[in-house]
C-alpha positions as CSV (number, residue, x, y, z in Angstrom):
1,M,-62.8,-5.0,3.7
2,S,-62.7,-2.0,5.0
3,D,-61.5,1.4,3.1
4,N,-58.8,1.6,6.1
5,F,-57.7,-2.2,6.7
6,R,-56.4,-1.3,2.3
7,M,-54.6,1.6,3.0
8,I,-53.4,0.0,6.3
9,L,-52.1,-2.7,4.2
10,A,-50.9,-1.3,1.6
11,A,-48.9,0.9,3.5
12,L,-47.1,-1.7,5.2
13,A,-46.5,-3.2,1.7
14,A,-44.9,0.0,0.6
15,A,-42.9,-0.1,4.3
16,T,-41.6,-3.5,3.2
17,T,-40.9,-2.3,-0.3
18,L,-38.7,0.3,0.8
19,S,-36.5,-1.8,3.1
20,A,-35.9,-3.9,0.8
21,G,-35.3,-1.0,-1.7
22,A,-32.7,0.1,0.9
23,A,-31.1,-3.3,2.0
24,A,-30.6,-4.3,-1.6
25,A,-28.6,-0.7,-2.0
26,Q,-26.2,-1.4,0.5
27,E,-26.0,-4.9,-0.7
28,T,-24.9,-3.3,-4.5
29,A,-22.8,-0.8,-2.3
30,C,-20.3,-3.6,-0.6
31,D,-19.9,-5.3,-4.2
32,S,-18.2,-3.4,-5.4
33,V,-14.3,-1.6,-3.5
34,S,-12.0,0.4,-4.4
35,F,-8.2,0.8,-3.6
36,S,-5.5,3.4,-3.5
37,D,-2.6,2.2,-5.5
38,V,0.7,4.3,-4.7
39,G,2.2,3.4,-7.7
40,W,5.3,1.6,-5.3
41,T,5.6,-2.2,-6.6
42,D,4.4,-3.8,-2.6
43,I,1.9,-2.3,-3.1
44,T,0.6,-2.6,-6.8
45,T,1.4,-6.6,-5.1
46,T,-0.8,-7.1,-3.0
47,T,-3.4,-4.7,-4.4
48,A,-3.2,-7.0,-7.1
49,T,-3.7,-9.7,-4.4
50,A,-6.6,-8.6,-3.1
51,K,-8.2,-8.2,-6.2
52,H,-7.9,-11.8,-7.3
53,L,-9.7,-12.8,-3.7
54,L,-12.4,-10.5,-4.3
55,E,-12.8,-11.0,-7.8
56,G,-13.1,-15.1,-6.9
57,L,-15.5,-13.9,-4.2
58,G,-18.0,-12.2,-6.6
59,Y,-17.0,-8.4,-6.0
60,K,-16.3,-5.7,-8.8
61,V,-12.9,-3.7,-7.7
62,D,-11.9,-0.7,-8.9
63,V,-7.8,0.4,-8.2
64,K,-7.0,4.5,-8.8
65,V,-3.7,5.8,-9.2
66,L,-3.0,7.7,-6.6
67,S,-0.5,10.1,-4.1
68,V,-0.2,9.2,-0.4
69,P,-1.8,13.1,0.2
70,V,-4.3,12.6,-2.5
71,T,-4.9,8.5,-1.3
72,F,-5.9,9.7,3.0
73,A,-8.3,12.9,1.1
74,S,-9.4,10.4,-1.2
75,L,-10.5,8.3,2.1
76,K,-11.2,11.0,4.1
77,S,-14.1,11.8,1.5
78,D,-15.5,8.2,0.7
79,D,-13.6,7.9,-3.0
80,V,-12.2,5.3,-2.2
81,D,-12.4,2.3,0.3
82,V,-9.2,0.9,0.9
83,F,-5.5,1.7,0.6
84,L,-3.0,-1.6,1.5
85,G,0.0,1.0,2.2
86,N,-0.3,2.7,5.1
87,W,3.7,2.6,5.8
88,M,4.2,3.0,9.6
89,P,6.1,5.2,11.0
90,A,7.4,7.0,8.0
91,Q,3.3,8.3,7.2
92,T,2.4,8.7,11.0
93,S,2.2,12.8,10.3
94,A,0.2,12.1,7.3
95,I,-2.1,10.3,8.8
96,T,-2.7,10.9,11.9
97,P,-4.8,14.0,11.6
98,Y,-7.1,11.7,10.1
99,T,-7.2,9.1,12.5
100,D,-7.5,11.6,15.5
101,E,-10.4,12.8,13.7
102,G,-12.1,9.7,13.0
103,E,-11.8,9.6,9.7
104,I,-9.9,6.7,8.8
105,D,-10.6,3.7,10.1
106,V,-6.9,1.4,10.9
107,V,-8.2,-2.1,10.1
108,A,-4.7,-4.3,10.5
109,T,-1.4,-4.8,10.0
110,N,-0.8,-6.5,6.5
111,L,3.4,-7.2,6.8
112,E,6.0,-6.3,9.8
113,G,9.7,-6.1,9.5
114,T,9.7,-3.0,6.8
115,K,12.8,-0.6,6.5
116,Y,12.3,2.7,4.6
117,T,14.9,5.2,5.0
118,L,17.9,6.2,2.9
119,A,19.9,3.6,1.2
120,V,23.8,3.7,-0.6
121,P,25.6,1.4,-2.4
122,T,27.9,-0.7,-0.7
123,Y,31.0,0.6,-2.5
124,T,29.7,3.7,-0.9
125,Y,29.1,3.0,2.9
126,E,32.7,0.7,2.8
127,K,33.4,4.3,1.2
128,G,32.5,6.7,4.9
129,L,28.8,7.4,3.7
130,K,27.1,5.8,7.0
131,T,25.3,8.3,8.2
132,Y,23.3,11.6,7.1
133,A,25.5,13.8,9.3
134,D,28.6,11.9,6.3
135,I,26.5,12.6,3.2
136,A,27.4,16.2,2.7
137,K,31.1,15.1,3.1
138,F,30.2,13.1,-0.7
139,G,28.7,16.4,-2.3
140,D,30.9,16.7,-4.9
141,E,30.9,13.1,-5.7
142,L,27.2,12.7,-4.7
143,D,26.2,16.2,-7.6
144,D,24.8,17.6,-4.0
145,K,21.6,15.2,-5.5
146,I,19.5,13.2,-3.1
147,Y,16.8,10.5,-5.0
148,G,14.2,10.5,-4.2
149,I,10.5,9.0,-5.4
150,E,7.1,10.0,-6.6
151,P,6.0,14.1,-5.7
152,G,4.4,14.6,-2.3
153,N,5.6,11.5,-1.3
154,E,6.3,12.5,2.7
155,G,9.9,10.8,2.8
156,N,10.6,13.5,0.1
157,A,8.7,16.1,2.1
158,Y,11.3,15.3,4.8
159,L,13.9,14.9,3.0
160,V,12.9,18.4,1.8
161,S,12.8,19.8,5.2
162,L,16.1,18.4,6.1
163,I,17.7,20.8,3.8
164,E,15.5,24.2,4.2
165,A,16.5,23.6,8.1
166,N,20.8,22.7,6.4
167,K,20.1,20.2,9.0
168,F,23.5,17.7,8.4
169,G,24.8,20.7,6.1
170,L,22.4,19.8,3.4
171,K,21.9,23.4,2.6
172,D,23.3,23.0,-1.3
173,F,21.5,19.7,-1.7
174,E,18.4,19.2,-3.9
175,V,15.3,16.3,-3.4
176,V,15.1,14.5,-7.1
177,E,12.0,13.7,-6.6
178,S,11.1,11.2,-10.1
179,S,9.0,7.6,-9.7
180,E,10.0,4.3,-8.2
181,Q,11.0,3.0,-11.7
182,G,13.5,6.1,-12.5
183,M,14.8,6.7,-9.3
184,L,16.2,2.9,-10.0
185,A,16.8,3.6,-13.1
186,M,18.9,6.1,-11.7
187,V,20.4,3.7,-9.2
188,G,20.9,0.8,-11.6
189,R,23.4,3.9,-14.2
190,K,25.7,4.9,-10.9
191,Y,25.7,0.9,-9.2
192,R,26.6,-0.4,-12.7
193,Q,30.1,1.8,-12.6
194,E,30.3,2.1,-9.1
195,Q,29.6,5.4,-8.7
196,P,28.1,7.4,-5.5
197,I,24.4,7.3,-4.9
198,V,22.2,7.9,-2.1
199,F,18.4,7.5,-2.3
200,L,14.9,6.6,-0.6
201,G,15.0,2.9,-0.4
202,W,12.6,-0.3,1.1
203,E,12.5,-3.4,2.0
204,P,10.0,-5.4,0.7
205,H,12.0,-4.6,-2.8
206,P,13.8,-6.7,-4.9
207,M,15.9,-4.2,-4.9
208,N,17.6,-5.9,-1.7
209,A,18.6,-8.9,-3.7
210,N,19.4,-6.8,-7.5
211,Y,22.2,-3.9,-5.3
212,S,24.0,-5.3,-2.4
213,L,22.9,-2.2,-0.1
214,E,23.3,-0.4,3.2
215,Y,21.3,2.0,5.2
216,L,21.8,5.2,6.9
217,T,21.6,5.8,10.6
218,G,20.7,9.6,11.0
219,G,16.9,9.3,10.4
220,E,14.9,7.8,12.9
221,D,13.4,10.6,14.3
222,F,11.3,10.5,11.5
223,F,11.7,7.2,9.0
224,G,12.2,4.7,12.8
225,G,13.7,2.0,12.6
226,E,11.5,-1.2,11.5
227,G,7.8,-0.4,10.8
228,I,4.7,-1.9,10.3
229,V,2.3,-1.8,6.8
230,R,-1.0,-1.1,7.7
231,T,-4.2,-1.6,6.5
232,V,-6.9,1.0,5.7
233,T,-9.7,2.2,5.2
234,R,-12.5,5.5,4.9
235,K,-14.2,6.1,7.8
236,G,-17.0,3.1,8.7
237,F,-16.0,0.1,5.5
238,A,-15.8,-2.6,7.9
239,D,-19.4,-2.5,9.3
240,E,-21.0,-1.5,6.6
241,C,-19.3,-4.2,4.4
242,P,-18.2,-6.9,7.3
243,N,-17.9,-9.1,4.8
244,V,-14.7,-7.3,2.7
245,G,-13.6,-5.9,6.4
246,K,-13.3,-9.6,7.8
247,L,-11.2,-10.1,4.1
248,L,-8.9,-7.2,5.1
249,E,-8.3,-8.4,8.9
250,N,-7.3,-11.4,8.0
251,L,-4.5,-10.3,4.6
252,K,-1.7,-11.0,6.0
253,F,1.8,-10.3,4.2
254,S,5.9,-11.0,4.0
255,L,8.7,-9.5,3.3
256,A,9.8,-12.9,1.1
257,M,5.8,-13.0,-0.3
258,E,6.0,-9.6,-1.7
259,N,9.8,-9.6,-2.6
260,E,9.6,-12.4,-4.5
261,I,6.1,-11.3,-6.7
262,M,8.6,-7.9,-6.6
263,G,10.9,-9.4,-8.7
264,K,9.0,-10.8,-11.0
265,I,7.2,-7.8,-11.9
266,L,10.5,-5.5,-11.8
267,D,12.9,-7.4,-13.1
268,E,11.2,-10.3,-15.7
269,G,8.2,-7.4,-16.7
270,E,5.2,-9.7,-16.0
271,N,2.2,-7.9,-15.3
272,E,1.2,-7.6,-11.8
273,G,-1.5,-9.7,-12.2
274,D,-0.5,-12.3,-14.0
275,A,2.8,-12.4,-11.5
276,T,0.6,-12.7,-7.8
277,A,-1.5,-15.2,-9.5
278,E,1.8,-17.3,-9.7
279,W,2.9,-16.6,-6.6
280,I,-1.1,-17.6,-5.1
281,K,-1.4,-20.8,-7.1
282,A,2.8,-21.7,-6.3
283,N,1.4,-21.5,-2.6
284,P,-2.5,-21.7,-2.6
285,D,-2.3,-22.7,1.8
286,A,-2.2,-19.1,2.2
287,L,-5.7,-18.6,0.9
288,D,-6.9,-20.8,4.2
289,A,-5.4,-18.0,6.6
290,W,-6.7,-15.1,3.9
291,L,-9.9,-16.7,3.6
292,E,-11.2,-18.0,6.4
293,G,-14.6,-17.2,7.8
294,V,-14.9,-14.9,4.4
295,T,-18.0,-15.9,2.2
296,T,-18.9,-15.0,-1.1
297,T,-20.9,-12.1,-2.4
298,S,-24.1,-14.4,-2.5
299,G,-23.1,-15.9,0.7
300,E,-21.5,-19.3,0.1
301,P,-17.9,-20.0,1.4
302,G,-15.2,-18.0,0.2
303,L,-12.1,-20.6,-0.6
304,P,-13.2,-22.6,-3.1
305,A,-15.1,-20.4,-5.0
306,V,-11.6,-18.6,-5.4
307,K,-10.0,-21.3,-5.9
308,A,-12.4,-22.2,-8.9
309,S,-12.1,-18.8,-10.3
310,L,-8.1,-19.4,-9.6
311,G,-7.9,-23.0,-11.4
312,L,-7.0,-24.6,-8.3
């Protein structure tokens, strides 16, 4: 064998090794999936559900708790792979710059029929606080406060913009920023005493079952009417990791599902992992649609693997 031929064989072997190494590196990168959870119980619920499925398929899952603006920035910078909580139209202004530039991909709509705007207890609504234009009339009773959720949230920012522009005569009001749990604790205190309160409300959420609520009209230019929740990813993620991309396309949730699980978490104090696993075990048929065409990380059928991991 000539020296030249030996050199050619060695070069081919090296090229093959490098190619295999690159393929293995890509596979390894796709074997771990990171999510953003913005701390809303509905997104905690859907993210925990996806985590069960992915772990049953053999993936490692990392969930980061981030605000909405940081979530979109992290998707752009490839620090996060997936976000299941793109509420539309409420987050239109926050996400549009990223989608227009092709920096975030919209993969699917995972929930329909949502509500998100200012809400009041029914007893306050019946006293005449029915629209955004009515809020200022109740300034003294409301202590000039509107209760929002976490700092940096786009809904809070919209309400602040109304105050700064004195829209609806709201110039004397302030937006009290808090966590979802903190805001709802205040709603609960006011509700038990039948005191007026106006706050950011939404569905799905067990607040709609725990309290008799009405949603105000007047914020449609920002919040819209009924909305949707979308699944979004970092640019190119579904193409790089098509098996996970297929699962994300398949993931569709319902208001009834989310309300039930969220009630377990918020009202009964269950861990989100336990509450979602309990729901899946009680509704195993949901797995058929979620896992259609999805495999494990080793290429085996996904449905039996996930059932086995959940003890079904």
